[in-house]
N, C-alpha and C positions, 0 to 999 in steps of 0.2 A: 687115789688122791695124791700119792707121792709122785706119780707120773706128771700130774699137772704142775707140781711144785718145780719140776725140772723144765717142762715144755713152755710154760708161760715166760719165764725169764729168757729162755733160749729164743723164743719168737720175738720178744722185745729187742734183744741184742741183734738179731738178724735184721729186724726192721730199721734199727738205728744205723747199722752198718750200710744198708742200702741207701738210706737217706744221706749218710755221710759221703758215699760214693757219688751220689747224684750231685750234691753240692760241690764236691771236688771237680767233677766233670764240667759243671757250670763255671767254676773258677778258672780252669785251664783252657776254656774256650772250645770245648768239644761240640757245642751246638751253635757256633757262630755262623757257619757257612752251610746252611741246609740245602740251598739250591745248587751249590757247586758240585756236589757228588751226583746230583740228578743230571746236570748238564754234561759232566765229564764222560758219562757213558755214551753220549751221543756224538762225541768228537771222533772223527774218523782219522786214525793215525795209520798212514801207509808206511810201514817199516818192513824192510826185508827180513824175513824170518829164515835166515840161512843157517 
């Protein structure tokens, strides 16, 4: 029973930390350009690799 008294608040704290990280990522624009990364891999850049 004492294990649950530690694990439940720990799980709630980790969940809130994940939610805060998600809202922070939304605020700084991490999810604005979803197609850009997908298109960037298709761009052929011929650079000399000397």
